[in-house]
FILUM-472826 format. One line per field, with one value per residue (C-alpha): x, y, z. Coordinates in pm, whole numbers, plus 50000, padded with zeros to 5 digits. Layout:
<recs>
px: [X ...]
py: [Y ...]
pz: [Z ...]
</recs>
This chain:
<recs>
px: [50002 50137 50126 50088 50057 49829 49928 49635 49377 49072 49185 49078 49368 49352 48987 49046 49353 49107 48890 49151 49237 48843 48850 49150 49098 49349 49615 49657 49681 49639 49903 49859 49633 49729 49453 49438 49106 48844 48815 48474 48592 48909 48729 48502 48827 48980 48660 48690 49040 49167 49516 49766 49892 49707 49741 49548 49574 49253 49167 48944 48616 48615 48919 49000 49136 49424 49585 49915 49911 50208 50392 50395 50750 50756 50476 50659 50960 50748 50981 50673 50567 50630 50484 50391 50121 50199 49857 49931 49951 50189 50548 50418 50469 50860 51003 50779 50886 51249 51224 51040 51291 51588 51416 51420 51043 50851 50664 50350 50372 50077 50189 50371 50564 50839 50971 50949 51111 51387 51384 51775 51764 51498 51679 51983 51799 51657 51996 52189 51903 51734 51393 51162 50954 50626 50448 50078 49995 49825 50064 50370 50233 50125 50484 50598 50364 50469 50839 50783 50941 51133 51537 51505 51650 51348 51317 51022 50770 50478 50243 49871 49684 49291 49382 49152 48801 48908 49124 48848 48780 48858 49188 49055 48812 49040 49077 48706 48754 48599 48722 48397 48450 48811 48691 48491 48744 48599 48711 48879 48771 49039 49111 49123 49495 49554 49219 49340 49699 49516 49357 49668 49852 50097 50023 50162 50466 50495 50460 50721 50964 50858 50909 51260 51351 51166 51274 51595 51500 51643 51417 51400 51289 50949 50640 50304 49986 49629 49399 49068 48912 49151 49163 49505 49721 50059 50292 50640 50829 51104 51432 51297 50987 50733 50498 50344 50029 49849 49448 49155 48871 48999 48991 49269 49204 49401 49727 49674 49642 49905 50160 50008 50052 50362 50483 50149 49810 49529 49166 48927 48577 48514 48776 48591 48760 48806 48434 48518 48136 48131 48314 48608 48760 49113 49231 49557 49685 49996 50014 49976 50186 50090 49755 49932 50180 50239 50368 50651 50734 50748 50974 51213 51218 51281 51570 51772 51809 51913 51664 51475 51215 51146 51053 50813 50634 50612 50504 50230 50093 50038 49903 49646 49531 49502 49287 49070 49010 48920 49242 49400 49258 49316 49539 49759 49864 50168 50235 50296 50494 50707 50789 50896 51092 51272 51373 51516 51888 51945 52139 52264 51979 52214 52097 51747 51793 51847 51537 51334 51474 51402 51026 51000 51130 50910 50624 50674 50765 50461 50226 50411 50375 50021 49958 50143 50013 49683]
py: [50015 50362 50600 50940 51318 51559 51916 52139 51884 52074 52241 52095 51860 51749 51670 51458 51285 51181 51064 50832 50716 50625 50418 50208 50214 49898 50078 50410 50520 50908 50998 51387 51647 52016 52279 52657 52814 52556 52421 52274 52045 51953 51863 51605 51461 51409 51213 51015 50926 50979 51115 51139 51485 51795 52152 52455 52835 52873 52688 52413 52500 52192 52000 51682 51394 51162 51364 51605 51965 51949 52231 52152 52131 51885 51664 51639 51503 51209 50885 50672 50872 50725 50996 51362 51513 51884 52015 52389 52709 52953 52960 52792 52466 52506 52406 52087 51978 52016 51880 51555 51518 51533 51270 51072 51076 51065 51389 51402 51772 51958 52293 52466 52763 52537 52430 52763 52933 52650 52403 52389 52328 52077 51880 51892 51772 51460 51377 51413 51254 50994 51166 51180 51440 51285 51559 51576 51891 51732 51872 51760 51423 51371 51444 51207 50938 50986 50925 50588 50326 50573 50606 50812 51169 51414 51683 51878 51899 52035 52174 52215 52529 52603 52968 53060 53197 53532 53355 53488 53837 54147 54257 54617 54482 54283 54576 54536 54177 54064 53814 53618 53624 53507 53232 53055 52842 52680 52308 52293 52313 52428 52663 53045 53118 52852 52951 53320 53212 53007 53303 53517 53216 53246 52886 52757 52953 52780 52447 52527 52617 52304 52093 52227 52116 51784 51672 51839 51980 52323 52598 52623 52281 52334 52479 52561 52548 52653 52331 52456 52101 52027 51659 51650 51687 51706 51555 51459 51465 51239 51277 51067 51279 51055 51226 51072 51223 51168 51202 51221 51435 51716 51556 51564 51219 51039 51233 51226 50862 50796 50978 50798 50440 50471 50287 50062 50174 50014 50034 50289 50317 50669 50835 50946 50778 50899 50848 50694 50658 51027 51256 51448 51743 51840 52185 52281 52637 52819 53040 53403 53523 53897 53811 53697 53925 53722 53453 53625 53836 53500 53309 53603 53624 53258 53223 53470 53218 53293 53460 53591 53311 53354 53724 53612 53363 53586 53903 53703 53583 53918 54042 53752 53814 54174 54121 53879 54121 54418 54619 54543 54532 54209 54375 54543 54196 54172 54553 54525 54204 54371 54687 54438 54209 54533 54659 54324 54305 53969 53710 53339 53157 52879 52872 52820 53099 53322 53204 53272 53622 53705 53572 53780 54100 54053 53982 54337 54544 54405 54510 54843 54910 54790 55064 55339 55311 55115]
pz: [49997 49910 50148 50029 50144 49979 49986 49853 49917 49902 49564 49230 49181 49563 49537 49214 49358 49639 49374 49265 49634 49653 49341 49472 49870 49897 49704 49911 50268 50333 50568 50530 50421 50389 50281 50298 50400 50308 50667 50594 50321 50515 50798 50563 50417 50752 50857 50551 50521 50884 50811 51083 50987 50877 50807 50716 50709 50871 51221 51210 51359 51592 51716 51549 51739 51666 51431 51435 51294 51086 50835 50469 50470 50772 50615 50298 50489 50701 50682 50626 50323 50004 49767 49787 49598 49550 49429 49599 49383 49396 49549 49858 49692 49644 49976 50045 49695 49759 50093 49960 49707 49960 50156 49833 49801 49477 49390 49191 49086 48963 49106 48823 49011 49198 48893 48709 48982 49065 48788 48816 49187 49149 48919 49108 49428 49185 49081 49426 49653 49446 49476 49128 49006 48835 48638 48690 48491 48174 47925 48057 48161 47811 47696 47987 47845 47487 47570 47751 47576 47340 47332 46982 47016 47045 46773 46926 47193 47095 47363 47322 47457 47423 47383 47665 47669 47463 47178 46931 47104 46921 47095 47146 47407 47631 47859 47939 48055 48384 48633 48601 48226 48260 48486 48237 48062 47746 47828 48135 48508 48717 49012 48982 48938 48684 48474 48451 48381 48089 47958 47951 47831 48094 48203 47875 47924 48260 48077 47841 48135 48295 47993 47965 48291 48307 47979 47904 47612 47477 47414 47056 47044 47222 47058 47164 46940 46977 46991 47103 47158 47445 47312 47205 47541 47387 47126 47090 46724 46706 46498 46219 46163 46357 46578 46897 47064 47371 47370 47593 47706 47939 48292 48518 48668 48406 48439 48838 48834 48599 48835 49127 48960 48757 48576 48599 48413 48605 48471 48639 48548 48680 48433 48122 47784 47448 47278 46929 46861 46770 46519 46665 46494 46587 46498 46559 46463 46523 46826 46738 47039 46964 47137 47444 47587 47885 47686 47519 47822 48050 47796 47741 48135 48170 47952 48108 48386 48749 48979 48676 48677 49041 48959 48677 48887 49218 49007 48819 49140 49270 48908 48896 49258 49169 48896 49061 49321 49085 49140 48806 48464 48263 47995 48282 48417 48162 48259 48611 48570 48323 48579 48855 48602 48466 48797 48936 49000 48921 49111 49027 49186 49248 49642 49777 50005 49706 49529 49833 49884 49518 49570 49864 49695 49372 49579 49796 49472 49291 49577 49584 49217 49237 49511 49338 48968 48962]
</recs>
């Protein structure tokens, strides 16, 4: 029986991870659950799965017996735990990810920001301590699945993007976008942060960065294409020109299950399958990056290395939250980020402490610029 910890258990990925646990009750024991402010749902999860360790940003309304309140970092390092599912959002997932890797554990990672902020350090921890990153994010998972059994040189990784809810909008009207409009993703059901990042295409830039580190592929060998149906989750082109794709309905439970059971593929009735009794149309269009200024800004920043990717991630986190709370226009998200990036005096980013200092600086500076100019 695999013993797991789920960080972010009340979010979209956390809830779907627990769906997989329910489907295979003899395969998993939940040792720890960590959540933010949704203590009502967390309390329900605690009663159902009976973890030994819990964490939350808000105190539970009623005391829970036979559990220990444990920090995310300490929970990720519990000796008996085999796998840590990092389903948090933002920079909070970085230290638990590194802690789990340092203890030689598998990390099922859906939280994009840790590997964006410190991909080079994460890969170094994998190599040094023997832990392993198992991608849960649907596009990197699709690439990972396509690479199984292959020893042929990769020519290109092709990451697909729905284009978000505004791919057909007149660009002159994007400054009128409201949070409620941006949260209506056309194909995926996700948390607020990643849904806004999908609307700006920041999430695709993050996936390019993820793939660069996870699969050791050069920047110029990773492309993004618009695929509105969200059925092809990503593709790999090999040196001989052949292309493999991973297809399926837009549902996160399959990549979650693949990571939890890797390298096995058990059958799960609850996971929707590709319906071959209906016609499918697979549109694939080149990305017009002019429509998505966050995308180009993110990749340009990430390629500079050092602490720049950390600044990018932290500024995006503040900008998205400001948009969701009505403090920033949708079209000002890249402008705020660019101001912070341009003011940054970069460091090498080789130490975790330096990454954390850059994160704190970027968060503070973003908030101050937001207050001064917006």
